[in-house]
C-alpha positions as CSV (number, residue, x, y, z in Angstrom):
1,X,47.9,6.4,38.2
2,X,47.4,10.1,37.7
3,X,47.1,9.6,33.9
4,X,44.3,7.1,34.4
5,X,42.4,9.6,36.5
6,X,42.8,12.3,33.9
7,X,41.7,10.0,31.1
8,X,38.6,8.9,33.2
9,X,37.8,12.6,33.9
10,X,38.2,13.5,30.2
11,X,35.9,10.5,29.2
12,X,33.2,11.7,31.6
13,X,33.4,15.3,30.3
14,X,33.2,14.0,26.6
15,X,30.2,11.7,27.5
16,X,28.4,14.6,29.1
17,X,29.1,16.9,26.1
18,X,27.9,14.2,23.7
19,X,24.7,13.8,25.7
20,X,24.1,17.5,25.7
21,X,24.6,17.6,22.0
22,X,22.1,14.8,21.7
23,X,19.6,16.7,23.8
24,X,20.1,19.8,21.6
25,X,19.4,17.6,18.5
26,X,16.3,16.2,20.0
27,X,15.1,19.7,21.1
28,X,15.5,20.8,17.4
29,X,13.4,17.8,16.2
30,X,10.7,18.5,18.7
31,X,10.6,22.2,17.8
32,X,10.2,21.2,14.1
33,X,7.4,18.8,15.0
34,X,5.6,21.5,17.0
35,X,5.9,23.8,14.0
36,X,4.6,21.1,11.7
37,X,1.6,20.5,14.1
38,X,0.8,24.2,14.1
39,X,1.0,24.4,10.3
40,X,-1.0,21.2,9.8
41,X,-3.7,22.4,12.2
42,X,-3.9,25.8,10.5
43,X,-4.4,24.1,7.1
44,X,-6.5,21.2,8.4
45,X,-3.9,18.7,7.1
46,X,-5.2,15.6,8.9
47,X,-2.7,13.4,7.2
48,X,0.2,15.3,8.6
49,X,-1.5,15.4,12.0
50,X,-2.1,11.7,11.9
51,X,1.6,11.0,11.3
52,X,2.8,12.9,14.4
53,X,0.1,12.0,16.9
54,X,0.2,8.6,18.6
55,X,-2.8,6.4,18.2
56,X,-3.4,6.4,22.0
57,X,-2.8,10.1,22.5
58,X,-4.6,11.9,25.3
59,X,-5.9,15.3,24.0
60,X,-7.2,17.6,26.7
61,X,-8.8,20.7,25.1
62,X,-8.8,24.2,26.4
63,X,-12.4,23.7,27.7
64,X,-11.4,20.6,29.7
65,X,-12.9,18.1,27.3
66,X,-11.0,15.0,26.2
67,X,-10.7,13.7,22.7
68,X,-9.3,10.5,21.1
69,X,-7.0,10.9,18.1
70,X,-9.9,9.9,15.8
71,X,-12.2,12.5,17.3
72,X,-9.6,15.2,17.1
73,X,-8.8,14.5,13.4
74,X,-12.6,14.4,12.6
75,X,-13.1,17.8,14.4
76,X,-10.2,19.3,12.5
77,X,-11.7,18.1,9.2
78,X,-15.2,19.3,10.1
79,X,-14.2,22.6,11.6
80,X,-15.9,25.8,10.3
81,X,-13.1,27.9,11.8
82,X,-10.5,29.4,9.5
83,X,-7.2,29.5,11.3
84,X,-5.2,32.4,10.0
85,X,-2.3,32.2,12.4
86,X,-1.2,29.5,14.8
87,X,2.1,30.5,16.3
88,X,4.0,29.8,19.5
89,X,4.9,33.0,21.4
90,X,7.2,30.9,23.6
91,X,8.4,27.3,23.4
92,X,10.7,25.3,25.6
93,X,11.7,21.6,25.2
94,X,13.0,19.5,28.1
95,X,14.4,16.1,27.2
96,X,14.3,13.0,29.5
97,X,15.8,10.1,27.6
98,X,13.2,8.9,25.1
99,X,10.6,11.4,26.3
100,X,10.5,15.2,25.6
101,X,8.2,17.7,27.1
102,X,7.4,20.8,25.0
103,X,5.7,23.7,26.8
104,X,4.9,27.3,25.9
105,X,2.3,29.8,24.9
106,X,0.3,29.5,21.6
107,X,-1.4,32.4,19.9
108,X,-4.3,31.5,17.5
109,X,-6.0,34.0,15.3
110,X,-8.9,33.1,12.9
111,X,-12.5,33.5,11.9
112,X,-15.3,31.3,13.2
113,X,-19.0,31.8,12.2
114,X,-17.9,35.0,10.4
115,X,-16.5,36.5,13.6
116,X,-12.7,37.1,14.1
117,X,-11.1,35.8,17.3
118,X,-7.7,35.7,19.0
119,X,-6.9,33.1,21.6
120,X,-3.8,32.6,23.8
121,X,-3.2,29.2,25.4
122,X,-0.5,27.7,27.6
123,X,0.2,24.2,26.4
124,X,2.2,21.1,27.4
125,X,2.9,18.4,24.8
126,X,4.5,15.1,25.7
127,X,6.6,13.4,22.9
128,X,7.8,9.8,22.9
129,X,10.6,8.4,20.7
130,X,8.8,5.4,19.4
131,X,10.4,3.2,16.8
132,X,12.3,5.6,14.6
133,X,10.0,8.6,15.1
134,X,8.9,11.0,17.7
135,X,5.1,11.0,18.3
136,X,3.0,13.1,20.6
137,X,1.4,11.0,23.3
138,X,-0.4,13.7,25.3
139,X,-1.3,17.3,24.9
140,X,-3.1,19.8,27.2
141,X,-4.1,23.5,26.5
142,X,-5.3,26.1,29.0
143,X,-6.6,29.5,28.0
144,X,-4.8,32.5,29.3
145,X,-5.9,36.1,29.1
């Protein structure tokens, strides 16, 4: 009977370790997608952005306005801003089954209308494992000073 208890305990420990390993793998994927998003935004690559944003994404901008995916992609394409740097200063990913929440601080440097700017924003991105891919279903950015 004691052997059965030890085997059961060992099975639970192994299952927990495997789940943690899975979470670490998911965290790595989400971090890579966040980096892709930053690079695609910087270079106005709407095709890359289209592939990682869900069609029904809720985009809440730093001024409180809301955009659809179509509106966001059009604004990226039409922007007269030149993003020189889009980089996370901090990034944390929490995994909850097939949902992952990425949060952190983003620093953006660029030129708009001939004037340089630097912005810092705290963001929260919600990712969903849909089909075989992770897609962002909601994003929110708040300016910080």
